[in-house]
N, C-alpha and C positions, 0 to 999 in steps of 0.2 A: 623318386620312380618305383614301381611294384619287383620285386621278381620274377612277374607272371609279365610276359610277355602283351599287347595291349591282345585284344579280341578279331579289331580289324586292324589291319595295317596295308599304307599299298607307298611302292617308291616314286611313287611320280611327286613330286615338289605340290603340281596341281592341285591335287589328288585333298579334302574334306579331311580323308583319313590318313596322310603326311603325317607323320612320328621325325622331326631330326637326331631326340634324342634317342626312343626304341631302334634305328637304324643306325648311330653312333654304336650303338653298345657293340648291333651284330644281330640279326633274328638270322633263326633258323630252320626250317621250315621238313616236316617228317611228316611226309602222305601216305596213306598209307599204310603203313611203316620202309616207304625209302624214304629217306635224304634226295631233298630236291634242290638244287641253289638257282636255279631257273623264273625264281618263283613271283610274282612284278607283283603281287596282289594276293592277297588272306581273309577267309571272314574264319574264322571255331562258328561260333553260332548255329550260324547256317550250311559249315561243312562242305566248301568250296577253300578253289583258291584257280588263280587265274594263273597262266603261262603262256607265254612268248611262240608260234607258229617257227619256228625255224627262222633267219634272216627274212620275211616278207614287213613289208610296213602299211601302215594301212598310210589314208589320203594327209595325216597332219603329218608325217614322215618319224610314227609310233612303229613302236611289237606290236605285232599283228598280234591279239594273244585270244585264246579259248580260255573255258572254263570247264573249270575236273572237278569234278562232285567226290567230297567222301570223307572221311577223320581228318580232318587236320590238328596239327601237332605243334604248333610253335615255338619255341626255344630262344637262350641265351645265348649265348655264343662266349662272351665275355662277363668278366662279372661288375656287379656296380658299381658304378665311380664313389669315391671313397667319399663324405659329404665331412671335411675338416675350412 
């Protein structure tokens, strides 16, 4: 794994952009210069994040999300696991 988070990442295990190794390491998101802790999915190259809207759920029981556009800066919270 590189020291740069993936271009696109999702916390939903059913998504093709789910990456368990990156999520286990911890990924922080800086969106429009502010730290965000409620991000469900992001894409750096397209410049957007998806965040939940309150406690509202969709018909499948997942959090209802809204797409926000702007500069996205992901970073790892923890160090890379040592290879021994």
